[in-house]
C-alpha positions as CSV (number, residue, x, y, z in Angstrom):
1,M,-5.9,-3.8,68.7
2,K,-9.6,-3.7,69.8
3,Q,-10.5,-2.5,73.3
4,T,-12.1,-5.9,74.1
5,R,-8.8,-7.6,73.3
6,K,-6.9,-5.1,75.4
7,D,-9.2,-5.7,78.4
8,E,-8.8,-9.5,77.9
9,L,-5.0,-9.4,77.8
10,I,-4.6,-7.4,81.0
11,G,-5.6,-10.5,82.9
12,C,-3.1,-12.7,81.0
13,F,0.2,-11.2,82.3
14,P,2.5,-13.9,83.6
15,I,4.0,-13.6,87.1
16,T,7.6,-12.4,87.2
17,P,9.8,-15.3,88.3
18,P,11.3,-14.9,91.8
19,E,14.9,-15.3,90.5
20,I,14.3,-12.2,88.2
21,I,13.0,-10.2,91.2
22,A,16.2,-11.2,93.0
23,D,18.3,-10.1,90.1
24,M,16.7,-6.7,90.1
25,K,17.4,-6.2,93.8
26,E,21.0,-7.1,93.2
27,G,21.4,-4.0,90.9
28,D,25.2,-3.7,91.4
29,I,25.8,-6.8,89.2
30,F,24.7,-4.6,86.2
31,G,27.3,-2.0,86.9
32,R,24.6,0.5,87.9
33,S,24.0,2.4,91.1
34,R,21.4,0.8,93.4
35,A,18.6,2.7,91.7
36,A,17.6,1.2,88.4
37,N,14.8,0.6,85.9
38,F,14.0,-2.8,84.4
39,C,11.8,-4.2,81.6
40,V,11.1,-7.9,82.1
41,F,10.1,-9.9,78.9
42,L,7.6,-12.7,79.5
43,T,5.4,-14.9,77.4
44,N,2.0,-16.5,77.9
45,G,1.0,-18.1,74.6
46,H,2.4,-16.2,71.5
47,E,2.0,-12.7,72.9
48,L,5.1,-10.9,74.3
49,F,4.4,-9.3,77.7
50,V,6.6,-6.7,79.3
51,R,6.5,-5.7,83.0
52,C,8.4,-2.5,83.9
53,Y,9.9,-2.0,87.4
54,H,11.7,0.8,89.2
55,K,14.0,0.0,92.1
56,Y,14.5,2.8,94.7
57,S,18.0,3.4,95.9
58,R,17.3,4.0,99.6
59,S,14.6,1.4,100.4
60,N,15.6,-1.2,97.7
61,E,11.9,-1.4,97.0
62,I,10.8,-2.8,93.6
63,R,7.7,-1.0,92.2
64,E,5.9,-1.9,89.0
65,S,5.0,1.2,87.0
66,Q,3.5,0.0,83.7
67,R,3.0,-2.9,81.4
68,Y,3.0,-3.6,77.7
69,V,1.8,-6.4,75.4
70,F,2.8,-7.0,71.8
71,A,1.0,-9.4,69.4
72,K,0.2,-10.0,65.8
73,D,-3.0,-8.0,66.1
74,G,-1.5,-5.0,67.8
75,F,0.0,-3.6,71.0
76,C,-1.0,-1.9,74.2
77,R,0.4,0.0,77.2
78,Y,-1.2,-0.3,80.6
79,G,-0.8,2.0,83.6
80,L,-2.3,2.2,87.0
81,N,-5.4,4.5,87.5
82,D,-6.3,6.4,90.6
83,E,-7.9,3.3,92.1
84,G,-4.7,1.2,91.7
85,K,-6.1,-0.9,88.8
86,W,-4.4,-1.5,85.5
87,K,-5.9,0.3,82.5
88,A,-5.1,0.7,78.8
89,M,-3.4,4.0,78.2
90,S,-1.8,6.0,75.3
91,F,1.5,4.5,74.1
92,R,4.9,5.9,75.0
93,E,8.3,4.6,76.1
94,P,8.4,3.6,79.8
95,V,8.5,6.4,82.4
96,F,9.6,5.0,85.7
97,Y,10.1,8.0,87.9
98,T,9.0,11.6,87.6
99,G,9.9,13.0,91.0
100,A,12.7,15.3,89.7
101,Y,13.1,17.8,86.8
102,Y,15.7,15.5,85.2
103,T,15.3,11.8,85.6
104,D,17.0,8.7,84.2
105,N,14.3,6.7,82.4
106,S,16.7,4.3,80.6
107,Y,16.1,0.7,81.4
108,I,17.7,-2.8,81.6
109,I,16.0,-5.6,79.7
110,L,15.7,-8.9,81.6
111,N,14.8,-12.3,80.2
112,A,15.2,-11.0,76.7
113,E,15.3,-14.5,75.3
114,A,11.5,-14.7,75.9
115,I,11.1,-12.8,72.7
116,N,12.1,-15.9,70.7
117,N,8.9,-17.7,71.9
118,S,6.6,-14.9,70.9
119,D,5.1,-13.2,67.9
120,M,8.0,-10.7,68.0
121,R,10.7,-13.3,67.3
122,Y,11.3,-12.1,63.8
123,S,11.5,-8.4,64.7
124,R,15.3,-8.4,64.9
125,V,15.1,-5.7,67.5
126,F,18.4,-6.7,69.1
127,E,20.1,-6.6,65.7
128,W,18.8,-3.1,65.2
129,S,20.0,-1.9,68.6
130,N,22.8,-3.1,70.9
131,S,21.2,-1.1,73.8
132,S,17.8,-0.8,75.4
133,V,17.2,2.7,74.1
134,G,13.9,2.7,72.1
135,V,13.3,-1.0,72.3
136,I,9.7,-0.8,73.5
137,S,8.9,1.8,70.8
138,F,10.6,-0.3,68.2
139,L,8.4,-3.3,69.0
140,R,5.3,-1.0,68.6
141,L,6.6,0.0,65.1
142,Y,7.2,-3.7,64.2
143,C,3.6,-4.5,65.1
144,K,2.4,-1.8,62.7
145,H,5.0,-2.5,60.0
146,P,6.5,-6.0,60.1
147,N,8.4,-5.3,56.8
148,I,11.0,-3.3,58.8
149,E,12.6,-6.7,59.2
150,Y,13.8,-6.6,55.6
151,L,15.5,-3.2,56.2
152,I,17.5,-4.6,59.1
153,E,18.4,-7.8,57.3
154,S,19.6,-5.9,54.2
155,G,21.9,-3.5,56.1
156,Y,19.5,-0.5,56.2
157,G,18.6,-0.8,59.8
158,E,19.8,2.7,60.6
159,L,16.8,4.0,58.5
160,I,14.9,3.1,61.6
161,S,15.9,5.9,64.1
162,V,15.1,6.8,67.6
163,S,14.6,10.4,68.7
164,F,16.1,11.1,72.1
165,D,14.6,13.8,74.3
166,Y,17.3,15.0,76.8
167,Y,14.8,16.2,79.4
168,Y,12.0,13.7,79.4
169,H,13.6,10.6,77.9
170,S,10.9,10.0,75.4
171,N,12.2,7.8,72.7
172,P,9.8,7.6,69.7
173,V,11.1,5.3,67.0
174,D,10.2,5.9,63.3
175,V,11.4,5.1,59.8
176,Y,13.0,7.5,57.3
177,G,10.3,9.4,55.5
178,G,11.1,8.1,52.0
179,I,10.5,4.4,52.8
180,D,7.4,2.5,51.5
181,L,6.6,0.1,54.3
182,K,3.7,-1.4,52.4
183,S,5.9,-3.3,50.0
184,N,7.6,-6.6,50.6
185,D,10.3,-5.9,47.9
186,L,13.3,-4.1,49.3
187,R,14.0,-2.1,46.1
188,K,10.4,-0.8,46.1
189,M,10.6,-0.1,49.8
190,L,13.6,2.1,49.1
191,R,11.9,3.7,46.1
192,L,14.9,3.0,43.8
193,T,15.2,2.0,40.2
194,R,16.9,-1.3,39.3
195,T,20.0,0.6,38.2
196,E,20.1,2.6,41.5
197,F,19.5,-0.5,43.6
198,K,22.5,-2.3,42.0
199,L,24.7,0.7,42.4
200,L,24.0,0.9,46.1
201,Q,24.5,-2.8,46.8
202,G,27.8,-3.9,48.3
203,H,28.7,-0.5,49.8
204,E,29.6,-0.1,53.5
205,D,27.5,2.3,55.5
206,M,24.6,1.8,53.2
207,F,22.3,3.9,55.4
208,N,24.3,7.2,55.0
209,L,24.9,6.5,51.4
210,Y,21.2,5.9,50.7
211,I,20.1,9.1,52.5
212,K,22.7,11.2,50.6
213,Y,21.8,9.5,47.3
214,R,18.1,10.3,47.7
215,I,18.8,13.9,48.6
216,C,21.2,14.2,45.6
217,R,18.6,12.7,43.3
218,E,16.0,15.3,44.5
219,Q,18.4,18.3,44.3
220,L,20.4,17.4,41.3
221,P,17.8,16.0,38.8
222,G,20.0,16.5,35.7
223,L,22.8,14.1,36.7
224,K,23.2,10.4,35.8
225,S,22.8,7.7,38.5
226,E,26.5,7.0,38.5
227,E,27.3,10.7,39.0
228,L,24.8,11.0,41.8
229,L,26.3,7.9,43.5
230,E,29.8,9.4,43.2
231,I,28.7,12.6,44.8
232,A,26.8,10.8,47.5
233,D,29.8,8.7,48.3
234,S,32.0,11.8,48.8
235,P,32.3,14.3,51.7
236,F,30.3,16.9,49.7
237,Y,26.6,17.6,49.9
238,A,24.3,18.5,47.0
239,Y,23.5,22.0,48.3
240,E,27.2,22.8,48.7
241,L,28.0,21.9,45.1
242,I,24.9,23.8,43.9
243,N,26.0,27.0,45.8
244,C,29.7,26.7,44.7
245,S,29.0,26.0,41.1
246,K,26.5,28.9,40.8
247,A,29.0,31.3,42.4
248,A,31.7,30.2,39.9
249,G,29.3,30.0,36.9
250,T,30.2,26.4,36.1
251,T,28.5,23.0,36.1
252,I,27.9,20.8,39.1
253,M,30.2,18.0,38.0
254,R,33.0,20.4,37.0
255,M,32.9,21.9,40.4
256,F,32.8,18.5,42.0
257,R,35.9,17.4,40.0
258,Y,37.7,20.6,40.8
259,L,37.1,20.3,44.6
260,T,37.9,16.6,44.7
261,E,41.0,16.6,42.6
262,N,42.5,19.6,44.5
263,N,41.4,18.3,47.9
264,I,39.5,21.4,48.8
265,S,36.7,21.3,51.3
266,A,33.4,23.1,50.7
267,V,34.0,25.2,53.8
268,I,37.2,26.6,52.4
269,Y,35.7,27.3,49.0
270,R,32.6,29.0,50.6
271,D,35.0,31.3,52.5
272,Y,36.8,31.9,49.2
273,I,33.5,33.0,47.6
274,D,33.0,35.5,50.4
275,Q,36.5,36.9,49.9
276,C,35.9,37.4,46.1
277,R,32.6,39.2,46.8
278,K,34.2,41.5,49.3
279,L,37.0,42.3,46.8
280,G,34.5,42.7,43.9
281,Y,36.2,40.0,41.8
282,D,34.3,38.3,39.0
283,M,34.2,34.6,39.9
284,H,32.8,33.7,36.5
285,D,36.3,34.3,35.2
286,T,37.8,30.7,35.3
287,A,41.1,32.0,36.6
288,I,39.4,33.4,39.7
289,G,36.5,30.9,40.1
290,L,38.7,27.8,39.7
291,P,42.3,29.0,40.5
292,H,45.2,26.6,40.1
293,D,46.3,26.8,43.7
294,L,43.2,28.0,45.6
295,L,44.7,27.7,49.1
296,A,47.6,30.1,48.1
297,V,45.1,32.5,46.5
298,H,42.9,32.2,49.6
299,E,45.7,33.1,51.9
300,R,46.7,36.1,49.7
301,Y,43.1,37.4,49.7
302,S,43.1,37.1,53.5
303,E,46.0,39.5,53.6
304,I,44.2,41.9,51.3
305,I,41.1,41.9,53.4
306,K,43.1,42.2,56.6
307,Y,40.7,43.4,59.3
308,R,41.1,47.0,60.4
309,Q,39.7,47.8,63.8
310,S,37.5,50.8,64.6
311,E,36.7,52.0,68.0
312,Q,33.2,50.7,67.7
313,D,34.4,47.2,66.7
314,K,36.7,47.1,69.7
315,Q,33.8,47.9,72.0
316,E,31.8,45.1,70.4
317,F,34.7,42.7,70.9
318,A,34.9,43.6,74.6
319,K,31.2,43.1,75.1
320,W,31.3,39.5,73.8
321,F,34.5,38.7,75.7
322,D,32.8,38.0,79.0
323,V,29.9,36.1,77.4
324,R,32.4,33.7,75.7
325,K,34.2,32.7,78.9
326,I,31.8,29.7,79.3
327,F,33.3,28.3,76.1
328,E,36.8,28.2,77.5
329,Y,38.0,24.6,78.1
330,E,41.0,22.5,79.0
331,T,42.2,19.0,79.2
332,D,45.4,17.5,80.8
333,E,47.4,18.4,77.7
334,L,45.5,21.1,75.8
335,I,43.8,24.4,76.6
336,L,41.2,26.3,74.6
337,R,41.0,30.1,75.1
338,Q,39.5,33.0,73.3
339,P,41.5,35.8,71.6
340,K,42.1,38.8,73.8
341,C,41.8,41.3,70.9
342,P,40.9,41.2,67.2
343,D,44.5,41.7,66.1
344,E,45.3,38.4,67.9
345,I,43.0,36.6,65.4
346,I,44.9,38.1,62.5
347,E,48.2,37.1,64.0
348,E,46.9,33.6,64.5
349,G,46.1,33.3,60.8
350,K,49.6,34.6,59.9
351,A,51.3,32.1,62.1
352,L,49.3,29.1,60.9
353,H,49.0,30.3,57.3
354,H,45.2,30.0,57.2
355,C,42.3,32.4,56.7
356,V,41.1,32.9,60.2
357,G,42.0,36.6,60.0
358,S,39.0,37.2,57.8
359,Y,36.8,35.9,60.6
360,A,37.8,38.7,63.0
361,S,34.9,41.0,62.1
362,R,32.3,38.3,62.5
363,H,33.8,37.2,65.8
364,S,33.7,40.8,67.1
365,Q,30.1,41.1,66.1
366,G,29.1,37.9,67.9
367,K,28.1,36.1,64.7
368,T,30.6,33.3,65.3
369,N,33.2,32.3,67.9
370,I,36.9,31.8,67.2
371,F,39.1,30.1,69.8
372,F,42.7,29.1,70.0
373,I,43.9,25.6,71.0
374,R,47.3,25.6,72.7
375,K,49.5,23.0,74.3
376,K,49.9,23.5,78.0
377,S,53.6,22.9,77.6
378,D,53.8,25.8,75.1
379,P,50.8,28.1,75.6
380,I,52.2,30.9,73.5
381,T,52.8,29.1,70.2
382,P,49.7,28.8,67.9
383,Y,48.7,25.2,67.5
384,Y,45.1,24.8,66.2
385,T,42.3,27.2,65.6
386,I,38.6,26.3,66.1
387,E,35.4,27.9,65.1
388,V,32.2,27.3,67.2
389,S,28.7,28.4,66.1
390,N,26.2,30.2,68.3
391,T,24.2,26.9,68.3
392,Y,27.1,25.2,70.2
393,H,28.6,23.1,67.3
394,I,32.2,22.9,66.1
395,V,32.2,24.4,62.6
396,Q,35.8,23.8,61.7
397,C,39.2,23.1,63.4
398,Y,42.4,23.6,61.4
399,G,46.1,23.8,62.1
400,Y,49.0,24.8,59.9
401,K,47.9,25.6,56.3
402,N,44.5,24.1,57.0
403,N,46.1,20.6,57.4
404,K,46.7,20.4,53.6
405,N,49.9,18.4,53.9
406,C,49.2,16.5,57.2
407,E,46.3,14.9,59.1
408,K,45.1,16.1,62.4
409,P,46.9,14.4,65.3
410,D,44.9,12.0,67.5
411,E,45.0,14.4,70.4
412,I,43.2,17.0,68.4
413,K,40.6,14.5,67.2
414,A,40.0,13.3,70.7
415,F,39.9,17.0,71.9
416,E,37.2,17.8,69.3
417,Q,35.0,14.9,70.4
418,E,35.4,15.8,74.1
419,Y,34.8,19.5,73.5
420,Q,31.7,18.9,71.4
421,Q,30.3,16.9,74.3
422,Y,31.0,19.8,76.6
423,L,29.2,22.2,74.2
424,E,26.2,19.9,74.2
425,E,26.1,20.1,78.0
426,L,26.4,23.9,77.8
427,K,23.5,24.0,75.3
428,H,21.2,22.0,77.5
429,E,22.2,24.1,80.5
430,Q,21.2,27.3,78.6
431,Q,17.9,25.7,77.6
432,R,17.2,24.7,81.2
433,N,18.0,28.3,82.4
434,K,15.6,29.7,79.8
435,R,12.8,27.3,80.9
436,K,13.4,28.3,84.5
437,S,13.3,32.0,83.6
438,A,10.1,31.5,81.6
């Protein structure tokens, strides 16, 4: 959009209707606290105008902080200069209040139906997102690339993603890098052959399938389209199959069939590879690389590699014990605690018949973190074992025999989700502390 056009449009902003101002002052009707942020959609001709307001909790004052305009020929954001006049500024998501280190810059959209009378009526922004997160940035992207409408209409809307900044609430919206937004043909936009395009049609969750298919096609160039789709539609990733097949000296598809037919996860097989290397076994021997009952062999190897503690290892374990206290967690029914000594990790593996005993050394050295999940009603009996990375993510969580013969109970699934959220909070707390120290 040319500067003369931007200067012209600043004088065309419609007045916010009194009834909308009244709605903003009655913030409680939105289920929010009294302080809130609002983006009001308005039209004057075919352009879509957006006026952004912040309502203060104590005074109930409504203050306009910035404005936006979206049209066929471009977009613009306006802010107040030092003289209190509106001026075209660089584009970003609305920032309503910056008086504290962490501020909530999310917003409520009012008068959203105004978009239907503007140049943005075909953007499908509210089909792409059921919340207000990134809506303003999405409209900017639509002005630049109207063809994103085809992605949303065809079920590929998640290829348009929003990046969320925890601290500054900056929500830039962009499209997955492999998309050709210059084309009007969906197949060409996705950069797929006719065969590939037909294979992907009709699948649920087309976004994730498309992403995995593209990655598989790049990393596994020797496979047929049908084989690539089969892998992409499975829990396995291309890099996992590459590493596993190389270790066993077999082909990608043979490894894929072996893991799939025997219901073996890549995590388990990767740990099995480490065991074989420690024991000096030749995995290119089919009997070792592709054993008939891998889980039974895996358990037997865990016993062979049973961790023996040295005085130095025990000191390392004690050093990390206090550091890991922040990871301890509990709910109404369950408690997560760390092992009190390395031998307790080995006993955990014996009781639950899984391989956690082989992780004792890495846990002692601080390379990973092993914790026990116990029922509060029976805190002594092993129930589930969980591994957490040093980047605050759950790596794996297994019960008896790695859940080979049974699924995880709902209480464990709910606990994992709640605990991962707690880990995210810990991670952000650590980042804040580092920034303060710096």
